[in-house]
C-alpha positions as CSV (number, residue, x, y, z in Angstrom):
1,M,-3.9,-20.3,12.3
2,S,-5.9,-17.3,13.9
3,I,-4.5,-14.2,15.3
4,T,-6.6,-11.6,17.3
5,G,-6.0,-7.4,16.2
6,F,-6.3,-4.7,18.4
7,N,-9.6,-2.9,19.0
8,R,-9.4,0.7,17.5
9,Y,-10.9,1.6,20.7
10,A,-8.3,0.1,22.6
11,L,-5.2,1.3,21.6
12,T,-4.6,3.5,24.7
13,S,-1.5,2.6,26.4
14,C,2.2,2.6,25.7
15,V,1.5,-1.0,24.5
16,T,2.6,-0.2,21.0
17,A,5.8,1.8,22.5
18,A,7.1,4.8,20.5
19,L,3.7,5.0,18.7
20,L,2.1,7.2,20.0
21,A,3.3,10.9,20.4
22,G,4.4,10.9,24.8
23,C,4.5,7.1,25.2
24,G,7.9,6.4,24.7
25,P,10.9,7.6,22.6
26,Q,10.5,8.7,18.7
27,P,12.2,7.3,16.1
28,P,14.0,9.8,13.6
29,M,12.2,11.4,11.1
30,A,13.6,13.1,8.6
31,A,12.2,15.5,6.1
32,P,12.4,14.8,1.8
33,S,14.6,18.1,1.8
34,A,16.3,20.4,3.9
35,A,13.6,22.7,2.2
36,L,10.7,20.8,3.4
37,P,10.2,20.6,7.0
38,A,8.5,17.1,8.4
39,A,6.4,18.0,11.2
40,P,4.2,14.8,12.7
41,L,0.5,15.7,12.1
42,G,-0.6,14.6,16.1
43,Q,-5.0,14.1,16.8
44,P,-6.8,14.6,13.4
45,R,-6.6,18.0,12.1
46,A,-9.9,20.2,11.6
47,D,-8.5,21.9,8.5
48,L,-7.3,18.8,6.3
49,A,-11.0,17.4,7.0
50,G,-11.9,18.9,3.7
51,R,-9.2,17.9,1.8
52,N,-7.8,15.3,0.1
53,L,-4.6,13.8,0.6
54,L,-1.9,11.6,-0.6
55,Y,-0.2,9.6,1.8
56,V,3.7,8.0,0.2
57,S,5.5,5.7,2.2
58,T,9.5,5.6,2.5
59,L,12.3,2.9,2.6
60,G,14.8,2.6,5.1
61,D,14.4,4.9,8.2
62,K,12.3,7.5,7.0
63,P,8.5,7.5,7.7
64,V,5.1,8.2,5.5
65,Y,4.7,11.6,4.3
66,V,1.8,13.6,3.8
67,Y,0.6,15.7,0.8
68,T,-2.4,17.5,-0.7
69,Y,-4.2,16.0,-3.7
70,P,-3.4,16.5,-6.2
71,G,-1.8,19.8,-5.4
72,G,1.5,18.1,-4.0
73,K,2.0,20.5,-0.9
74,M,3.5,18.5,2.2
75,I,1.8,18.9,5.1
76,G,3.4,16.6,7.5
77,I,4.3,13.1,8.6
78,L,2.4,10.3,10.4
79,N,3.8,9.6,13.9
80,G,4.8,5.9,14.3
81,P,7.6,3.3,13.8
82,I,9.9,3.0,10.5
83,G,10.0,1.0,7.5
84,P,6.5,1.6,6.0
85,R,5.4,-0.4,3.0
86,G,2.7,-0.6,0.3
87,M,-0.7,1.3,1.9
88,C,-4.0,0.9,1.1
89,V,-7.2,2.9,2.5
90,N,-10.9,2.1,3.3
91,R,-14.5,3.7,2.6
92,S,-14.2,5.5,5.8
93,R,-10.7,7.2,4.5
94,D,-9.1,5.6,7.0
95,I,-5.2,4.8,6.1
96,F,-3.8,1.4,6.6
97,T,0.2,1.3,6.7
98,P,2.7,-2.3,6.9
99,F,5.5,-1.3,9.1
100,I,8.7,-3.7,8.8
101,Y,10.9,-3.0,11.5
102,I,10.1,-3.6,15.0
103,P,7.4,-3.8,16.3
104,G,6.6,-4.1,13.2
105,G,2.2,-4.6,12.2
106,I,-0.2,-2.7,10.3
107,Y,-1.6,0.8,11.8
108,E,-4.6,2.6,10.8
109,F,-5.0,6.2,10.8
110,A,-7.7,8.2,10.5
111,H,-8.0,10.8,7.8
112,G,-5.9,13.9,8.5
113,G,-4.5,12.1,11.8
114,G,-0.8,11.3,12.5
115,S,-1.3,8.7,15.3
116,P,-2.9,5.6,15.0
117,I,-6.1,4.5,16.1
118,A,-5.4,0.9,15.6
119,Y,-2.7,-1.8,15.5
120,L,-3.0,-5.0,13.9
121,G,0.2,-7.6,14.8
122,F,1.3,-9.4,11.5
123,P,2.9,-13.1,12.7
124,Y,5.1,-12.9,9.6
125,D,8.2,-11.3,8.6
126,G,7.9,-8.8,5.5
127,E,4.7,-7.5,5.5
128,N,5.0,-5.5,2.0
129,G,1.3,-4.4,0.8
130,C,-2.5,-4.3,2.0
131,S,-5.9,-4.0,-0.1
132,V,-9.3,-3.6,1.5
133,D,-12.4,-5.3,0.7
134,P,-15.2,-3.2,-1.2
135,T,-17.8,-5.3,0.0
136,N,-17.3,-6.0,4.0
137,G,-14.1,-3.6,4.8
138,D,-12.0,-7.0,5.7
139,L,-8.1,-5.8,5.3
140,A,-5.9,-7.9,3.7
141,V,-2.2,-7.8,4.4
142,V,0.5,-9.9,2.1
143,G,4.3,-10.8,3.4
144,G,7.3,-10.4,0.9
145,P,8.9,-10.2,-1.2
146,D,12.2,-11.6,0.1
147,F,10.2,-13.6,2.5
148,Y,8.0,-16.7,2.6
149,P,4.9,-16.4,1.2
150,A,2.4,-15.1,3.6
151,L,-1.4,-13.5,3.6
152,V,-3.3,-12.7,6.1
153,V,-7.2,-11.8,6.0
154,Y,-8.6,-9.1,9.2
155,R,-11.8,-9.2,9.6
156,N,-13.9,-6.2,10.2
157,R,-16.7,-5.9,12.8
158,G,-17.8,-2.1,12.0
159,K,-17.8,-0.3,15.3
160,H,-16.4,-3.2,17.5
161,G,-13.4,-2.6,15.5
162,W,-11.1,-5.7,14.3
163,G,-12.0,-9.7,15.1
164,F,-9.8,-12.7,14.4
165,A,-7.7,-13.0,11.4
166,K,-6.6,-16.0,9.3
167,S,-3.8,-16.7,7.6
168,I,-4.4,-18.0,4.2
169,A,-1.3,-20.2,2.3
170,L,-0.1,-19.6,-1.1
171,T,0.9,-23.1,-2.0
172,Q,2.0,-21.9,-5.9
173,M,4.2,-19.3,-4.2
174,E,7.7,-19.0,-2.9
175,S,7.5,-15.2,-2.3
176,S,4.5,-13.1,-1.9
177,A,4.4,-9.2,-2.9
178,F,1.0,-7.3,-3.1
179,C,-2.5,-8.2,-3.3
180,G,-5.3,-6.2,-4.7
181,Y,-9.6,-7.0,-4.1
182,D,-11.7,-6.3,-7.2
183,K,-15.1,-4.9,-7.0
184,H,-17.1,-8.5,-5.8
185,G,-14.5,-9.3,-3.2
186,N,-12.1,-12.1,-4.8
187,L,-8.5,-10.8,-3.9
188,F,-5.8,-11.3,-6.2
189,V,-2.2,-11.8,-4.7
190,D,1.3,-11.8,-7.2
191,G,4.4,-13.5,-6.7
192,K,7.4,-15.7,-7.5
193,D,7.3,-19.6,-7.9
194,S,10.7,-21.5,-6.7
195,S,12.4,-20.4,-10.2
196,G,11.9,-17.1,-9.8
197,A,8.7,-16.7,-12.3
198,F,5.8,-14.3,-12.0
199,V,2.7,-16.2,-10.3
200,L,-0.6,-14.7,-9.1
201,A,-3.1,-16.3,-7.2
202,E,-6.9,-15.8,-6.4
203,L,-8.5,-16.5,-3.2
204,A,-12.1,-15.8,-4.2
205,K,-14.8,-14.3,-2.4
206,G,-15.9,-17.1,0.4
207,S,-13.1,-19.3,0.0
208,K,-10.5,-20.0,2.2
209,T,-8.2,-21.5,-0.2
210,A,-5.7,-19.7,-3.0
211,T,-5.7,-21.2,-6.7
212,P,-3.5,-20.4,-9.3
213,I,-4.2,-17.9,-12.0
214,S,-2.6,-18.4,-15.3
215,V,-1.4,-14.4,-17.1
216,S,-1.4,-14.1,-20.7
217,Q,1.1,-11.5,-20.3
218,T,4.9,-11.7,-19.1
219,I,5.5,-10.1,-16.2
220,T,9.1,-10.1,-15.2
221,S,8.9,-8.9,-11.7
222,P,5.6,-8.6,-9.6
223,G,4.8,-4.8,-8.1
224,Q,1.3,-3.4,-7.3
225,V,-2.2,-5.2,-7.4
226,Q,-5.2,-2.7,-7.7
227,W,-9.2,-2.6,-9.2
228,D,-9.5,0.6,-11.4
229,G,-13.0,0.1,-11.4
230,Q,-12.9,-2.3,-14.8
231,H,-9.7,-4.2,-14.9
232,L,-7.4,-6.0,-12.5
233,T,-4.0,-4.3,-13.1
234,I,-0.9,-5.6,-12.2
235,G,2.3,-3.7,-12.1
236,D,5.9,-5.3,-13.7
237,T,8.5,-3.5,-12.1
238,G,11.1,-5.5,-13.4
239,V,11.2,-3.7,-16.8
240,S,11.9,0.3,-16.8
241,P,10.2,1.9,-17.8
242,S,7.4,0.2,-15.4
243,V,4.8,-0.7,-17.0
244,I,1.0,-1.3,-15.8
245,Y,-1.2,-4.1,-17.4
246,Q,-5.0,-4.4,-17.0
247,F,-6.3,-7.6,-17.2
248,D,-10.0,-9.2,-17.5
249,V,-10.2,-12.7,-15.0
250,S,-12.5,-15.0,-16.2
251,G,-12.6,-18.2,-14.4
252,S,-8.9,-19.2,-13.9
253,T,-7.3,-17.1,-16.4
254,A,-6.1,-13.1,-16.7
255,T,-6.0,-12.3,-19.9
256,E,-4.4,-8.9,-21.1
257,V,-6.7,-5.7,-22.8
258,G,-4.3,-3.6,-22.5
259,S,-1.1,-1.9,-20.5
260,T,0.5,1.7,-19.3
261,V,3.9,2.5,-19.6
262,L,5.3,5.2,-16.9
263,K,8.3,6.8,-19.3
264,G,10.9,8.3,-16.9
265,S,10.1,5.3,-14.3
266,T,12.9,2.9,-12.8
267,M,11.1,0.6,-10.6
268,V,8.0,1.1,-9.4
269,E,6.4,-1.3,-6.7
270,Q,3.4,-0.1,-5.3
271,F,1.5,2.2,-7.4
272,W,-2.1,3.9,-7.0
273,I,-4.8,4.5,-9.6
274,Q,-7.0,7.6,-8.3
275,G,-9.2,8.1,-10.7
276,G,-7.8,9.3,-14.5
277,N,-4.5,9.7,-12.8
278,V,-1.9,7.8,-11.1
279,I,1.0,8.1,-8.4
280,A,3.7,6.2,-9.0
281,P,6.5,6.4,-6.0
282,D,9.8,5.7,-7.7
283,S,12.6,5.2,-5.4
284,G,15.6,4.6,-8.2
285,R,14.3,7.9,-10.0
286,S,15.7,11.3,-9.5
287,C,13.3,14.4,-10.3
288,G,14.5,18.0,-9.2
289,G,17.3,16.9,-7.4
290,T,20.7,14.7,-6.7
291,Q,18.8,12.2,-4.5
292,K,17.4,9.2,-5.6
293,G,13.3,9.1,-5.0
294,C,10.4,10.9,-7.2
295,V,6.9,10.6,-6.8
296,A,5.4,11.1,-10.3
297,I,1.9,11.5,-11.1
298,Y,0.8,10.1,-14.8
299,R,-2.5,10.6,-16.5
300,Y,-4.4,7.2,-16.2
301,P,-4.6,4.7,-18.4
302,A,-2.8,6.9,-21.1
303,G,0.6,7.0,-19.3
304,G,3.9,8.7,-21.2
305,S,5.4,11.6,-19.8
306,A,4.7,12.5,-15.9
307,V,2.5,15.4,-15.6
308,K,3.3,16.1,-11.7
309,T,6.5,15.3,-9.7
310,I,7.2,15.3,-6.0
311,E,11.1,14.6,-4.9
312,L,11.3,12.1,-1.9
313,T,14.2,10.4,-1.3
314,G,12.9,6.3,-1.2
315,A,9.7,6.9,-2.2
316,F,8.2,3.7,-2.5
317,G,4.4,3.3,-2.0
318,A,1.6,5.3,-2.2
319,T,-2.3,6.1,-1.4
320,V,-5.2,8.6,-1.7
321,S,-7.7,9.0,1.1
322,L,-10.4,11.4,-0.6
323,E,-11.7,13.8,1.8
324,P,-14.8,12.3,4.2
325,S,-17.7,14.0,2.5
326,R,-17.0,13.0,-0.8
């Protein structure tokens, strides 16, 4: 099955109804708290070009919030639909955000910009997480976790925008959750089988077929998959506090070589490792208020207690876009 993504330079009409400012009614966008007003960023802001930015998605009918990083000062929100899920970023510092509510799909935003520069249609329900191939800029998006397994890889054509995308079968899974590339362009996807047990699959670089990977560590419920620079990391969202495991993959086996315990967390689904920190949104934790939702920053790989927290109702996923000059 093949589908086509919209070219980033052709995103100029109301085809993406209500996505662009001035192109139809905008969905309601609530601030994380009364003390923090949220304003759409609009076009890329010059004052943000030299800043590191933290993007945090939220559950329900809330948008993506943008903060300075590591300072944690909220500076605005992204123009777009509602229902953002797990995010990722490419080498150009563009941010990719899957949205599950109509019109759905994946939206690409420039660093510091609040209106999408490209839209990629997703042929399934429940787009949940994404990852960018460091070797060629291809974008992988996985569906789930409460739907049938779905993996789509969009081909990056550089200045020519996005080319055809291909759907990859995940035959060993009943549902899929998150995905992550390693430094060689091998893609790993986690999910569950028909009995509810954790499953990991690999789409090796250049392959058209995903193959099962045995995992030495028991994982209760699949979480974020990300390369940390040395190891493949996988989160366990089914334990409290949440744990991030580090694995070495050889052949068809992933062997645990370390773990990071996120003290005080309840259910961290899509974390983001950035250098010596890990940003861990937690929809079930309160930090500084009565509402459930907290973005906690921990030392990585040490873990332990959070070194900084940001209150945000329904916090779900995160990614960091470093200033383009870095």
